[in-house]
C-alpha positions as CSV (number, residue, x, y, z in Angstrom):
1,M,39.7,39.7,361.9
2,I,37.7,41.1,364.8
3,N,39.6,41.6,368.0
4,K,37.7,39.9,370.8
5,K,40.1,40.6,373.6
6,I,38.9,42.5,376.7
7,P,40.9,45.7,376.8
8,T,43.2,46.5,379.7
9,K,42.9,49.6,381.9
10,A,45.7,51.3,380.0
11,E,44.0,50.5,376.7
12,V,40.7,52.0,377.8
13,D,42.4,55.1,379.2
14,Q,44.0,55.5,375.7
15,Y,40.6,55.1,374.0
16,L,39.4,58.2,375.9
17,K,42.6,60.1,375.1
18,N,42.3,59.4,371.4
19,T,39.8,62.3,371.1
20,N,38.2,64.3,368.4
21,W,39.2,67.6,370.1
22,G,40.0,70.3,367.5
23,R,38.4,68.4,364.7
24,W,35.6,70.9,364.0
25,G,37.3,74.2,364.7
26,E,35.0,77.1,365.3
27,N,32.0,74.7,365.1
28,A,33.3,72.5,367.9
29,S,30.5,73.3,370.3
30,A,28.1,71.1,368.2
31,G,30.5,68.1,368.2
32,A,29.8,65.1,365.9
33,I,26.4,66.5,364.9
34,N,28.7,68.5,362.4
35,L,28.9,65.2,360.5
36,I,25.2,65.7,359.5
37,D,25.3,68.0,356.5
38,N,22.7,68.6,353.9
39,N,23.8,65.5,351.9
40,K,23.5,63.4,355.0
41,R,20.0,64.7,355.6
42,L,19.0,64.0,352.0
43,E,20.4,60.5,352.4
44,A,18.2,60.0,355.4
45,V,15.1,61.3,353.6
46,S,15.7,58.9,350.7
47,L,15.3,56.0,353.2
48,V,11.6,56.8,353.6
49,K,9.6,54.3,351.6
50,T,6.3,53.5,353.4
51,G,6.0,56.5,355.8
52,R,5.6,54.1,358.8
53,T,6.7,55.9,362.0
54,V,7.9,54.5,365.4
55,S,8.5,56.5,368.6
56,M,11.6,55.7,370.7
57,S,10.4,57.6,373.7
58,R,9.2,56.3,377.0
59,P,6.2,58.0,378.7
60,L,7.1,60.9,381.0
61,P,8.0,58.9,384.1
62,V,5.8,60.3,386.9
63,I,5.7,57.2,389.1
64,P,8.6,56.8,391.6
65,S,10.6,53.6,391.4
66,G,14.0,52.1,392.1
67,D,15.3,53.4,388.7
68,N,13.2,56.6,388.9
69,P,14.2,58.2,392.2
70,R,13.4,61.7,390.9
71,P,10.0,61.3,389.2
72,A,8.8,63.8,386.7
73,Q,5.9,66.1,387.6
74,H,2.6,66.5,385.7
75,Y,0.0,68.8,387.3
76,M,-3.4,69.6,385.8
77,H,-5.3,72.8,385.8
78,K,-8.8,73.4,384.6
79,E,-10.6,76.8,384.5
80,H,-13.9,78.3,383.3
81,R,-14.1,80.9,380.6
82,P,-16.9,83.4,380.0
83,F,-19.9,82.3,377.9
84,S,-19.9,78.7,379.1
85,G,-16.4,77.8,378.0
86,G,-13.3,76.4,379.6
87,A,-9.7,75.4,379.2
88,A,-7.4,72.7,380.5
89,M,-3.7,73.4,381.1
90,D,-1.0,71.5,382.7
91,Y,2.5,71.8,384.1
92,Y,5.5,69.6,383.3
93,G,8.6,69.4,385.5
94,V,11.4,66.9,384.9
95,F,14.9,66.2,386.1
96,Y,15.5,64.2,383.0
97,H,19.1,63.0,383.3
98,G,19.2,59.5,384.9
99,T,17.8,56.1,384.1
100,A,14.1,56.9,383.5
101,T,13.4,59.7,381.0
102,T,14.2,59.5,377.3
103,H,16.6,62.3,376.6
104,I,19.5,63.6,374.6
105,D,22.8,64.5,376.4
106,A,24.5,67.6,375.3
107,L,28.3,67.7,375.2
108,C,28.6,69.7,378.4
109,H,26.9,67.0,380.4
110,V,29.8,64.9,381.7
111,W,33.6,65.0,381.9
112,N,36.6,63.2,383.4
113,K,40.0,64.3,384.9
114,D,41.2,65.5,381.5
115,G,38.3,67.9,381.1
116,M,35.0,68.3,379.2
117,W,34.5,68.1,375.5
118,E,37.3,70.0,373.7
119,G,39.3,70.0,376.9
120,K,37.2,72.7,378.5
121,N,37.3,73.3,382.2
122,P,33.9,72.6,383.8
123,D,34.5,75.3,386.3
124,D,34.6,77.8,383.4
125,V,31.7,76.3,381.4
126,I,29.1,75.3,383.9
127,Q,27.4,78.5,385.3
128,F,24.4,79.0,387.5
129,N,22.2,80.1,384.7
130,G,23.4,77.5,382.2
131,A,26.5,76.2,380.4
132,T,28.5,78.2,377.9
133,F,29.9,75.5,375.6
134,G,28.7,72.2,374.1
135,T,25.1,73.0,375.0
136,V,21.9,71.5,373.6
137,D,20.8,74.7,371.8
138,E,23.6,74.0,369.3
139,W,21.1,71.5,367.9
140,K,18.1,73.8,368.0
141,D,17.5,73.4,364.2
142,G,16.7,69.7,364.7
143,I,18.5,66.5,363.9
144,I,17.7,64.4,360.8
145,T,20.1,61.6,359.9
146,R,20.3,58.0,358.9
147,G,19.4,55.8,361.9
148,I,20.6,52.2,362.4
149,L,19.3,49.7,365.0
150,L,21.6,47.0,366.3
151,D,19.5,44.3,367.8
152,V,21.5,42.4,370.4
153,P,18.9,40.0,371.7
154,S,18.0,38.8,368.2
155,F,21.7,38.3,367.4
156,R,22.3,36.4,370.7
157,S,19.0,34.5,370.5
158,Q,18.4,35.6,374.1
159,P,15.7,37.9,375.5
160,Y,18.1,40.5,377.0
161,V,21.6,41.5,378.0
162,T,22.6,40.6,381.5
163,I,25.1,42.2,384.0
164,D,27.4,39.2,383.5
165,S,27.3,39.4,379.7
166,P,27.7,43.1,378.6
167,V,27.7,44.1,375.0
168,H,31.3,44.3,373.6
169,G,32.5,46.4,370.6
170,W,33.4,43.4,368.5
171,E,29.8,42.1,369.0
172,L,28.4,45.4,367.6
173,E,30.6,44.9,364.5
174,E,29.3,41.3,364.2
175,I,25.7,42.4,364.5
176,A,26.0,45.1,361.8
177,K,27.4,42.4,359.5
178,F,24.7,39.9,360.5
179,Q,22.0,42.5,359.7
180,E,23.8,43.5,356.5
181,V,24.0,47.1,357.3
182,E,26.9,49.4,356.6
183,I,27.6,52.0,359.2
184,K,28.4,55.4,357.6
185,S,29.8,58.7,358.9
186,G,27.2,60.8,360.6
187,D,24.8,57.9,361.3
188,A,22.9,57.5,364.6
189,I,23.3,54.0,366.0
190,F,20.7,52.7,368.4
191,V,21.7,49.6,370.4
192,Y,18.7,47.5,371.6
193,S,19.6,45.3,374.6
194,G,16.1,44.1,375.8
195,R,15.6,46.4,378.8
196,E,11.8,45.8,379.1
197,K,12.2,42.0,379.2
198,F,15.1,42.3,381.7
199,A,13.0,44.6,384.0
200,K,10.1,42.2,383.8
201,D,12.2,39.4,385.1
202,N,13.8,41.6,387.8
203,N,10.8,43.1,389.8
204,G,10.3,45.8,387.2
205,I,13.8,47.3,387.8
206,W,16.7,47.3,385.3
207,S,19.2,49.6,387.1
208,T,20.2,49.7,390.7
209,P,23.1,51.4,392.6
210,E,24.8,48.0,392.7
211,G,24.9,47.6,388.9
212,R,23.1,47.4,385.6
213,P,23.6,45.6,382.3
214,G,24.6,47.5,379.1
215,L,27.6,48.3,376.9
216,H,31.2,47.6,377.9
217,A,34.1,50.0,377.6
218,S,35.3,47.8,374.7
219,C,32.7,49.6,372.6
220,L,34.6,52.8,372.6
221,P,36.9,52.1,369.6
222,F,33.9,50.9,367.6
223,I,32.1,54.2,368.2
224,K,35.1,56.2,367.4
225,D,36.0,54.3,364.3
226,S,32.4,54.3,363.0
227,D,32.4,58.1,363.0
228,I,28.8,58.3,364.2
229,S,27.0,61.4,365.3
230,I,24.7,59.9,367.9
231,L,24.6,56.7,370.1
232,G,21.2,55.8,371.4
233,W,20.5,52.9,373.8
234,D,18.0,51.4,376.2
235,M,20.4,50.1,378.8
236,M,23.3,52.5,378.5
237,D,26.8,51.6,379.7
238,S,27.2,48.6,382.0
239,S,27.9,49.5,385.6
240,P,30.0,49.2,387.6
241,N,32.9,49.2,385.2
242,E,36.1,47.4,386.1
243,Y,38.4,50.3,385.1
244,N,37.6,52.8,388.0
245,L,36.3,55.3,385.4
246,P,33.8,57.9,386.3
247,W,32.3,57.3,382.8
248,S,33.0,54.5,380.4
249,V,30.9,54.5,377.3
250,H,29.4,57.8,378.4
251,G,32.9,59.1,377.7
252,V,32.0,59.3,374.0
253,I,30.5,62.7,374.9
254,F,33.6,64.4,376.1
255,A,36.1,62.3,374.1
256,Y,34.5,62.1,370.6
257,G,31.7,64.8,370.7
258,V,29.0,62.1,370.2
259,A,25.6,62.9,371.5
260,L,23.8,60.2,373.5
261,V,20.1,59.4,373.6
262,D,19.6,57.7,376.9
263,N,16.7,55.5,378.0
264,A,15.4,55.1,374.4
265,L,12.4,52.7,374.1
266,L,13.7,50.3,371.5
267,E,11.6,47.1,371.7
268,P,8.9,48.5,369.4
269,L,11.5,49.7,366.9
270,A,13.1,46.2,367.0
271,N,9.8,44.6,366.3
272,V,9.1,47.0,363.3
273,C,12.6,46.4,361.9
274,A,12.0,42.7,362.0
275,E,8.7,43.1,360.2
276,E,10.1,45.5,357.6
277,K,13.2,43.4,357.2
278,R,15.4,46.5,357.4
279,Y,17.5,48.0,360.1
280,E,18.0,51.5,358.6
281,F,15.6,54.4,358.7
282,M,15.3,58.1,358.8
283,L,15.8,59.5,362.3
284,S,14.0,62.8,363.3
285,L,14.9,64.2,366.7
286,N,14.1,67.8,367.9
287,P,15.6,68.8,371.3
288,L,13.9,71.6,373.2
289,Y,15.5,75.0,372.5
290,V,17.1,75.6,376.0
291,E,19.9,78.1,375.9
292,G,22.8,76.7,378.0
293,G,21.0,73.4,378.5
294,T,22.9,70.2,379.3
295,G,20.4,68.2,377.2
296,S,16.7,67.8,376.6
297,P,13.9,65.4,377.0
298,A,13.4,63.9,373.5
299,N,11.0,61.9,371.4
300,P,13.2,60.3,368.7
301,I,11.1,59.1,365.7
302,A,12.1,56.4,363.2
303,I,10.5,56.8,359.8
304,F,10.6,53.8,357.3
């Protein structure tokens, strides 16, 4: 029977202490991406039947807004070349962490009072010229695994998740059963919560300093027990949390070694999953090769 009890502060604290530290030995810096071995990649490739592809990335967010206080930069340059030719070049600059840019979080990105991933001290790991452990370049060879979409609005028969009704761990279990998908070790789970429709009904903004809808801390045991490699989402963890935690579901980074794909654009994927009548697909995600990076802008691709 699924436990539908809201966890206490003590229980949530214990979720974050029940870590995966020490699980991957000398390969610890890569975290749960270690779960994606050659067999897992071949399993993912076997899911490709039609070749249909769907991007889960938002456009580079260059327009300032309430949930994009540090907009990305895109500058154009055009020059002439001898013999009646020319070239166009451009510059990209992006402070990608936050609530606007689609990106993947490396394992050195966040921590709590107990430390970073693997119990590392952030004062030792975070250097001026980059981090030294749990960095995005651990995944430079690319990520290919089985992807799963959990469609919350469809399950609830509501357009989106609200601040008053966050997504709970037991609901994710129910959605997987409802969609008839079995979550396997090394999978990448993407949780669609209806961010675009919520923003449309809220003056174009989905996240404010006062709060945002998303996943509740009760999702932590589900993520740990599912043994996944990646959690992707459009709304991220609900805020503020009632547990006085610096990070609630974002804590899967430093507790379990799970990578996060923040600000994924999931409405198009949800539509395609409904059309294809399947909620599993091959995921392809290739972070930028940045030595010592805390993450990377990303364009995750679902292939059916």
